[in-house]
N, C-alpha and C positions, 0 to 999 in steps of 0.2 A: 838647592836650596833657590824657594822664590820670596820675594816678598815687594810692597808698595812702599815705597820712601816716604818720610814725611813730607807738606809744604816746603819747599826753599824758594830764599829769594830770588827777584827775576837777574837781579846780576850774578846769583850763585849757578849759571847755567853752566854746564861743561863745555869745556871747549869743542868737543865732537861735535854736537848739536850744534854751537853758532857758527863753526868752520864749514858743517856743510853744506849751507846757505850760502856762506860766501864763497865756498870755492864752487858751486854750480854756477854764480852767476859769473865767475870768471870761465867759467868754460863753454860760455855761449859762443855760437859761431860768430865769425868776425864779421863786419859788416862794409866797414870804406878805412880808408886809409888816410893819412894827414900827416905833413912833414912837422919834426921838431926836434925829439930826443936822436943823441949818437948811441952808440954800441956803449955798453959798458965791459968790464972785463969777467970775466967767469966768477962767482961765487960758488959753485959746487962744483967739483969733476964727478961723472960717469956718463951713463946713457940713460936718461929714462926712459922708463919699460911703457907700453901700449896697450899690452897684452894682458886680458885679462885674469887675475889671478886666480887659481884654484880655492874659491874662499868662498863657503856659503855667504851671499849679501846678510844676511841677517840668521838669527834663530829664536825661534814661533814659543820658547817657553814663559819670557818675560808677561807679567800680566796685563792688561789693559787695565788705564787710570781715566778716571772720569774729568778730574780736576786738572785746569791748566798748571797748574805748578809743581804737579806729582809727575813722582818716574819712576812706571815701572823697572822692577829690576831681577834679575835670575842668575845663577850661577853655580858652577856642581861644589864649589869649596867658599867658605866665607869666614878670612881669620880677620881678630884685631887684638892688637897689642896697648894694653892698656898705657903701660909705661909710656910706651914711643907714640900714642894713640894714632897707628897707622892700621888702616882697612886694606886688606887683601881679599882681592875677588878672584879665582882662576877656574879655569875649565867651562869654555863656551858661556862668559859672559854674557849677557841678554840684558839691553837697556832699551825702554822707547819713553819719548815725548814728544804731545802735541803732536804727534804724527811721525816725529821720524824715531827712525829704529837703528840700533847699534849692536854691535859683535866683536869683541875682542877676544883672546885667550886669556888674557891676564887685566884687571883693572888696580891700583894703587893708589890708596887717596892717604896722604899726610894731613890730619887735624891739623896740628900744630904750623908747618906751614904754607899751609893751605895748596902745596904742590898733586897733580893728578898725574898719573901714568895709565896709558891704556896700551898695551902691547900686544903684538902677534898675530897676524891676518885682523888687522882693524877693519873693520866694513861700516859704511852708515849711509842709509838710504832716506832720500826725502819723499814726503808727499807725492809730490811730482814724479816720481819713479828715477830720479838719477841717483845714483850710489860711488861712495867715495871711499876708495882704500889705501892704507898705508903697514906702515910697517909698525912709528910708532906715532903715537901724540905725547905730546908733552906740554903740561899746562903749568903758566905764573899763580901765584897768590889773589890774584884778581879774577881768575879766569873768564877772561876775557882775550888774554893773549897767551901765544904758544908755539908750537913750532910741530910739524906733520914731515916726518922723511917718508920718501919713497911714496910722494903721492899718486893717486891715479883717482879721478872722477868721469865716470862712464854715464852719460846724460839717458836720457830715456828714447833720446831720435838715434842713438849708436854711437853720435859724437865722442869722442873723451881726447881729457888731458892729463898727462902724467908731468912730473917735474920729481928731481932729487930732494929738492926741501921745500916746503911749503913754510910763511909764518902771515901770523897774523897778530898785528898792533893791536893794540889798547884802543885806539882809535877807531876800529874798524875797518882800517886799510890790509889788503893783503900780499903779499911777496910771494912771487915762485922764483926759483932759481935754477936755470937748466933744467928748459921747460919744452913741451913740445906738444903740441895740439894736429889732431886731424878727424874729420868727420868718416872717414873713409874706413872701410873694413880690414879688421884684423885677422881675419878666418879666413879660406875661403872654403868652398862649398862642403869640402869634405872634415871641416872642422878643424884642419891644420890652422898652424898660425903662420902670416906670412904679412910683409911688409905694408903698410898700406900703400896706395898710388902716391897720395902725394902728402904735406904734413908738415906744420910751421913748427920750426924750430927758433926757440928764444935764448940769447943770455940770461934775461930776467925778464918777469910780467909784474907789472904793480896793479892792483885795482884801489884806486882813489875814491875811496867812502865818499866824501864830502862833494866830490865832483860827479861820482856817479859814470864812471869811468877806468878804462883799463888801456895801458899803456905798455907798451914792447919795446927791449931796448935789444940791439943788435940780433933783428929776428931775418928772417929769411925763408923762401918755400922752396921744398926738397921734393924733386920729381922723381921718383921712381928711386927713391935712394940717393940723387946727385943733387946737392946745393945747388939753385940755380938760377934762381931771381931772390936780390936784396930787397928789405921793406925796411928802409930806415924809419923810425918814424911813426910804424903802425902803431895806430888805435882806433877805440872804436867806444859807443859806449855799452854800459855792461847789462843792459836787457838785451831784448830779441829783437829791439825795433832798430830799423836802421839808422845810422850815422852819414853827416856828411864826409868827405875823402875824395880821394882820388881812387879809379876804379882800373881793372887791368887793361893796359893800352892794346892797338890795334894795330898790324902794322901790315901794308900791301906794295906791289908794287907795279905799274903797269907804263906803256909807252906814251902815252901822252902827259900824266902827272911827274913820275919818276919813281921814285919811295917816298910812302906817305904813312906818319906815323898821327893815331888819334890816342888822345888821353884824356881819356871824360871823368870829367869831377861832377860826383853827386853833392846833390846841395838835400837836408832834411829839412824844407821849409816847414813844416807841423806833421801833427799824425796822419792826415789826408791831403798833404800837400807834398810835390815832392818837383825837384829840376834837376835838371845833365846838361851841365854847358861842355861841349867835348871842340878844343881846336883841333883841328887838324893842319897840319905842317909836311909842304911838298919839298921837292927838291927841284921840278920841272914848274912848278906852278905857284900862284900865288897862296898864300894860307886862308883857309874858311873856318870860319866858324859854323858849329850847330848847336841849336837849345830843344830842349824838350822839355814843357813843363807838364805835370798831372797832378789832377784835382778829382776828390771824392767828396761829392754834396749830400747833402740828405735826402735827394731824390732821383740822384744820377751821377753822373761822372761823366770828365771831360778831357780831352788831350791835345795839346797844340806842340810844332813840331816844324822847327826853321832851320834851315842853311842861307848863309852870305859869304860871298866873298866879291873880290873885286879884282877882275882878272880879262884878259882878252876872249876875244869871243871872234869865230870864222866864221862865214856866210856859208847857208848848208849848201850852196853850191859851189864852195871853193877849198882847192884840196892842192892846187901848186904854190908854188916859192912866190909866186905873184900877188898872192890875196891878199887886199889890206885886212890887216887887223887891227882891233878899236879897244880899247879895254874900256869896261864900264861897270855898273854895278850889276852883281848876277846873286842869283838866292832862288828858294824854294820855300812855299809856305804849305801846311798842310796842319787840319783839325778836324775833330773826329770827336763825336760825344751822345748822349743818349740820356734822359731826363722822362721819369714816371712819375706825373702829379698827382694823379690816384689810380683805381683800379681798372678803365677806360680809357683815360687820356693819358697820350706819350707823344714825347717830342725826340726825333732824331737828326741828325747832320754829319755830313761829311762834304770837306773844303780842298781842294786842290789848288794851286796857283802857282805859276815860273816865269821867272821873269825871259826864256828864250827857250829854245827848241830842242837845244843841244846838252843845256846843263845837266839834265838828271842823270843822261847818257854818257856824259864825261866822266862825270864822280862818280858814279855806278852806285845811284840811287834807286833808280826803277828806270826800266826800259819799255812803261807804257808809252803810248803814240799818242793816248789823248788821257787829258784829265779831266775829270767828270768831278763836279760839287753840287749836292744834292740837300736837300732839307725835306721833311715831314711831319704833320702833328696828325695822329689818329686819335681815332675813335672808335674802341671794338669792344659794340654792344653784345648781348644776345643772342638778336637777330637785326643788328645795322652794324653797317660799317664806314667810316668817314674818312676820307685821306686828303687833307690841302697839303700838295708837294710843290717845289718847282725843281730846276737840275740848268746848267749851265756845262758847256763845255769847251776846255781848250785844247785846241789840237796839236801836235806835235811835230804833224808829219809833212815831208818837206813840201809837197803839190797841194796842200788843200792851204786854203783862201779862212784867215780868222774870223772875217767878216761873215762867212756863208755858214757858219758853226751856229747850232739854233740855242737860243737863252729861253726854258720854259717855265712860264711863271703866267697865272699858277697852273695847276692840275687840280683839278680838285672830281674827287671821285665817293659817290655815297647811293651806297644801298642796301635796300632794307627786305628781309624777307618777311612774305607774310604768315601772323601765325596760325592761322585754319586753312586747310586743304583747297583747293581747289579743284573740282571733280576725283579727289583724292590724291594729287598733284602738288608739286610744291611750287612755289612763286615767289620771286623775285624780281623786285624792281631798283632800278639803274639811272645816276645823275650822274654825267661827267661833263666836262668843262676843262679845255685845254685851252691854250694861249702861245704862240711861238713865233720870236720876233729876231729878226738878225741886222746887224749893225750895217752890211752889204747885203742883204740876199729878201729872198721871201719872204713876208709876213703871214701869220695863218695864226686864226682862231675859229674853234669848234667847239659845239656844246652839241648834247644828245641824250634822248631821255627815252629807256626802253622797260620791258618787261618780258620775264622768260619765266616758262610753263614748263618744270617737268614732273613725268608720273613712269614711275619706276615699278615692272608686277612680272610674277613670272605663272607662265602657262601650266598646264595640267599634264605636259609633254618634257617639263623642265629649262624650257627655251625663256629666256633671260629676255625680255623685253623692254622700250626705255621710248617712249613719247616725247616730243618737244615742240614747243612751239614759241617764236619770239617775232614780236613789234618791238621796231625804234623808227625813232624821227631825230635828222640831224640836221643842223642850220652852222652853215661854215663862210668864212668871211677870208679873205685876201684881197693882196696887192704886193705889185712887185713881183709877180708871176716871172717875168720874161726872166728874170734873175739867176732862175732854174736850168741848169743846164742841160735835164734829161726833160723832153717835151713830155712828155707821159706823167712826169710828176708834179706838175705843173696845176692843174687843172684850171678854173676860169676863175678871172681877179672877182670883185665886187661880193656879194653876198648870193652865195648858194643852198639849195634846200635837196632834201630829197628823203623816201621814206621806204623802210627796210621791212620782210616780211621773211620767216622760214619755218617751214613745219618742217619735222623728220621723226622717222621711223627705225629704230635699230635694234635689231633682233642677234643675240648669242646666243650657240645649242651646244654645254657643254657635254662631253663623253670622255666617262670616267672610266680607267682601268687598268689590270696589272702588267709589265711589262721589264721584261730582264730583272724580275727582281726588288721594279718599283712602281712608279705610278705613274701613270700618262693620264694626262687629259689634253685632248684632241676637239678644239671650238671653233669650228664656221660662224662665219659672222658676218653678216650684212648689213648695210643700211640704204634706207633712201631719204634723198635731202630734196625740196623743191622753194625754189625761192623766184617771185615774180621777176620782173627785168629791172636796172637799177642803174641811179646816174649818176657812173661811176667814174669814168673820165671827166667829168664836169668838178669834179671835188679835188683839192689837193691831196698829194698823198706823202705824208711825216710820217708816217709809221709804218707802212705795211712796204718797204720799199726789196729787201733781202729776204727772196721767198725760194725752198727746193721744195719739193717735193718728197715726205721721206718717213717712215714708219709714225713718225710722235704726230705728225696733223694728217695721216689719212682719211682718220675717220672723225675728225673736226668738223663742225659745222660748216664755220668759216674758215676755208683752209690758211688765208692770209694771215700774218701776226701780229695787225696792230687793229685800227678802228677803221682809216679812213679809206680802205678796200674790202667788199665782203662779196663773196662769190654770189653770181645770179645765175640761173636757170635748175634746170632739174638733172640729177644725178641718179647714181646708183654705186655705190661702193662696197665692196666683196674681197673678203684676205681669209684666212686661218689660224688659229695659233694654237702650237703646239708644245705641253710642258712636259719633260719628266725628272722625276727626282728618285733618289734614293738617295741610303745613308750618307753622305758626304760629297754627293754629284746632285749636277743640276744643269738639264736644259733647257732654254726658252728662248721657239725661234716663233717669228709671226712673219707673213708675206699678205700682198694683200696688192689690188690694182682697185681703180674707178673706172666710169664711162658715165660720159658725158648724152644723157636723155635728148638735149636742145640740140641746134647746129648755129646757134650765136656764138661767134667768132669770142674765145678764150682774153680773159682779161691777162694770163699769166705768161710773162716772156718768152720767147723759143728758147728750148734749151733746159727750161725748170721741170718738165715731166709732166704739165698740165696743158700741153699749148693744142694739141688735137684732143676729139670727141673719146678717146681711150688715152690713158692714161698710161708712162712708164710705169715695172712691177719695180715695189721699192721693200724692202726687208730686213727684218735684224734677226741676229742670233747672240746668246749670250751663254757660254760653257763655265760653268763655278765645279771646281773640283777643291771642297774643303777650302784651309785656308791659303793655299799652295797655287794654283791656277785662275785667273777669272779673265777671260775672251771674250771681246763683243766685235761684232762683225757688221757693219750696216753695208747696203746698196743699192743701188737701184739698175736697171736694166733697162734699154729701149725697148719699146713698144715691138717695133718695126724688126730688127736683126740683133736683140738680145744683150746690143752693147754696151758695155760697161761704161755707163753716166756716173755713177759716182760710187768708191769704193775705198772704204774706212775700216781701219782694222785697230784696235784697242788691246793689247794684251798685260796684262802681269800677271808675271813667274817669279817663284820663289816662296821661299821665309822670310823671316822678319832681317835676318842678318844678312842676306845673299838672297839679291832678287834679278831680276829685270823688266822696266818697263818700256814696251815697243809702242808705235805709233805709227801707222801711215793713214794718210789721205790723199784721195785723188779725186778733181772733179773735170772732168770730161762731157760740157753740159753740151757743146757746139755755139754755143750765143751767138747769134752775128748781130743784134744792137749790143754797141759796147756803151754799159752803163756801170753803174758805181756799186761794186760790194755783189756783182753776177760776171766776175774773170772767173776762168779758169785756173785750178789751181794744184798743185801735186806739192806734196810735203813729207817726211820721214824724219820720225823721231825717236831715238834711243836715249837710255839711262839706266844705269843698273848700280848696285855695290856686293861686291864681293868680300865677306871674311876670309882673312885670311890666316887668320892666328886669333890667340883671342883677348877678344875685344880690339882688334885692329882691322882696320879694310879700307879696298879700296873703290873707291867710287867714282861715274863719271856719266857725259849726257852731253849728247848731241843734236842740231837740226840743219836738215839739208834740204834746200830750194829745189828740186826738182822740175820746178815750171819754166817750159822752152818759151823762146817767140812765137814757138808755132799756139801757143795754147793760149798766151796772153800778147797780143803785139805791145802791149806798151809796157812790159818785161822787159829789163837787160840782162835779165839769169839767162844761162846758155844748155838751164837743162840739169847740171849738177855743180852747185852753188851753194857751198859750208857758209850757214850763219853765224850760228858760233855753239864751241865745245867748251867742255869743262872737262879735268882730270885731275882727281886728288886723293889724299889718304887720310887718314882718318883714327882716330884711337878715341873708343868711349866706354867710360865703365857708370859706376854709382856716381862716382864723385868728380871727375876729371873727363873733360872733351877737348881733343886736341884734333885740328885738320890743316893743312896746309893743300890751298889750292891753286892749280894752273889752270886759266880762263884762256879762251882765244877769240878775238871777234874779227869779222871777216868783211865786215862794211862799214865806210869813212860818211859822217854827215857830220858838215862842218866842221869843228873840234872833236868829237866825238871821235879817236881815230881808229882803225883796227891796227889789230897788236896783239901781243899778249900782257899779261896781269899776274898777278900773282900775291894770296892773301895767304897770313895765320892766323887762328882764333885759338884763343885758348879761355877754356871755363872752368873756375873752380866751383863744383857745385857746393852750396852751404857754406859759403865765403861771403855771399853781398857780391859779388862779379858778374 
């Protein structure tokens, strides 16, 4: 039987309609904690059932209705007793109103008393997809308050809330007795019931309609069925927005600071503003305060984070018992943001500064040895680009002088492509200026203007030919040049100027064919570059210092990595690239060498691979097999005896759950001139994760310095010096992450001491922690 009921007054809604929306509010994920309430005695006995009952959420027989005050109704049987004025609907009872659907086995309505009962497999679904289940719903004559037995609410995101009994009062408040909440799955992959990884149990859950807040009494977190974490006074807003409160603490231990506990407090300032304040308390050190502020604006966002404490400072060179320690303010401040003013103009910045060189290492904030602060204003047009930027560096290295660190302000770069091709080629104009200052070192200013023309075409034989021509004029000014330690970087003081011109022809000739069930491509490549003599040594070298010949710069027109040095003379570069691909497997390999046609002395230091007329041989090979293996090998071989001057391996092997990351690098360049960034190095790196059971894994990593004094006379290493390693165990699933990590450092730097440290981390997903 189906029918559409006549319009009802708004206050005559059935409780299952009002309750569905109210209970969905209660079941929103928890977002924070706040103190206040004390546990209350149990009000209902039994265990709340989080399993979904074997009940169809809705019955499709109820007709649709157009008016907001109408109810669509359907049932197998409908009886009305005129004497008692009781209406009884039985068998697949279905009702819908305002996009809320309800089903039940039986509905009884006493028109005299106004009591309404829905019994047997009751299910209510709201427009958002949340479903509430219950054994029985009982309404009072106001149709605003009532009781639900054995309640279960399943949200559209999979989270669920169960209670032995739920009561809705006339003022809109809702109270749940003996309740449980979890966002975790309650079925395994085979569809069999299982206990959730974690859940919140509470003696009572109260929804305060007037304050729009939910409070818990006697709440605790159960992990793997064990009641481990009490949550006294747990509360949160009744909507999906985050609320202010205490977050999950973090626990650590290390040799220097002892035991550490950090208790974050989250503060919801506004819908687009929030802050987190975290006190850090140590057993062997003074307390530290951490703060973070985040904001979202109409045109972008920014973040501000800082640490502050008042503690002892050990000099960088001090490790003995007689070292004098001083107490002073110590801290670290960082901020980053980006703003988009319109489709073309944007501004971004990143700032980092600390009070001393070991603060960040001591408190395990970062292992960086340099802090760089930058800003950039950009305009990106259809054929043009403008950048106005600047940066400054704070060194944290023990042997570096802060006054020697450069401050670049401003850096202006403008590029314009011409809309009409010149002789069929693309023309790009460039203007660039840079000013570098140091508080106790050389100052340099640079400006240049240049133009570049590129023409790419294919011959009838399938050869790809690229012709390039460029011209550039530079103007430099520098002073305090003698403060630069390496003579080759100083240049001449005062005003200097130079002109640069270069032409190049690059030819590739790919050959494609079948091979071993796949496709291979063999591409010989030849490049010729000619540049007249350039006054390089008269110009300061600020951005072209660290250099090593490799496959990435072998065919570059200027093989220096900056603007201050430009390779002159004539040379020919030749090489071959081989690619092989088949389903799930690929190999890419390249090898090449260059020969300088002129006999002019090279600008490149000894050992970089380009000192003589014939360069060293460089190459790279990359092998990939599905998502299981990726191996990259780079090398440089001495042109005379094929000795390995550069040898690098990087490999990732395994699946997402079990994998290994391996790395090895060796620079054996035999550089006779000791200069910064050019010393020999040897290092090994290893890391990985092994899945040992469902959702459990063991992870670790290690870095070993293999450099000896024979490689670097300035090094104190013995050829096998561990730098850092870590080992841990972790659990990770859809709604819980747990990690216990042990780490050991082997280097003392001031008060950042070597030794062991331990950390414990737990994260409840969908709980706001």
